[in-house]
N, C-alpha and C positions, 0 to 999 in steps of 0.2 A: 504493499500501499505507500510508501514511501517513497519510490520510485512516482507512481503512478500520479501522485499529488506532485508531486516537482513536475509535473509536464504543463501543468497551468502555468504554474510562473513561468516556463521558460516559453508556453504563449505569450505570454503578457509580456515580459523581457519582450521577446521578438516585435510587439508591436507598439513598446512602447519606440526602442529606436531607432524604429522604422519610422515612424514618427517625427523625431529629433534628427534625422536623417545621417545615424549613424551605422552605416550600413555594416562594421566591424564586426559588432556585437548582434545586430538581428541575425550574423550568420550565426554566430555563434549558438546564437540561442538556436536556432535549426538544427544547426551539428544536433548536437545537445537533448533536441526533442524523435528527432530521428535516429538517432544512436539507441535512445529511452523506448523507443517501440521494440525493438526485438528483445529487450529485456523485459521489457513488462508485459507478453504477453499481446497484442494488437495483434490482429491479425496481417500475415508477409503478407498476403496481395498490396494490402494498407501500406505500410510500412513502403513496401518497393514504391510506388508510384509518389508518395513523400519525401522520399530516400532523390527518387528522382527531379522530381518540381528544387529540392534542395541544390541538386546537383547545377542543372537550369537553372536559378540565383545566383547560385554564384559566378558559374557559365559567361553570364550575362554582365557579370558585374567587375571581369576576372579577379576573382576572388581565387588562384589556381591552387594556394597550400590546401587549401577545406574544401573545393571541389575535390582534390586527389584525396584527400582522406576519405568523403563522400562515399568513391568510387570503391575503394575501398571495402566500405559499409556497404552496400549495394548489392558486389559482387557474395558477401559471406548472405545475402540475404534471400541471393537469388539461387543459392546451394542450397539453403534450408528449402524454401522451391522447391527444387530438383529442377529444376529450368538449367535445359543445355546448353546456354549462355553465358556467356561473360565476359561483362565490358574489361579492353581493353585499355588502359591509358593511354595519353603521348606521348609522344618524344618526349615533351616539356614534363608530363609527369608522369614517365622516369628521368629524368635528369630531379625530380624535385626529391625524388622518393631516396633517391643518392645521396643529394644532399642533406636536406633538414631530417634532423631528430624525430619530431616530431611525429613526423607525417609517414616515416619509419617503421617507429614506435607502433603508428595505428595499424598501420601494412601487418606485422610480424602479429600484436596481438590477436587481430582479425584470422589469420592463417594458426595460431593456437586455437585459436575457440573454435574453428572450425573443425579441426584436426580430433580436437577432444569430440565432439561433435558426435563427429562420426567417426571414433576408434572401433 
């Protein structure tokens, strides 16, 4: 229940950030909401759609680091759904993965999480 309760605060944070023009904080709230969806039992198809929207949001605003992190989350959701597709990162995304510790940590966390679930 505590994680589910936090979702509403992140929705409010997103709305407040957008109203004030703070795109980075809005993106952070979106990424937190999307990541929480997977752990709170939200329907995976819904999570898939929301993550796709978040990726589009970050891509439109050129927030490439956050977009790359979301692509790895999206791949995890696709694997949980059983979809045969996997989103490939762009060359820029691969460069971000190689040079950004936060993205690298997210990437390996997603890999470990999925490996643990399907062991």
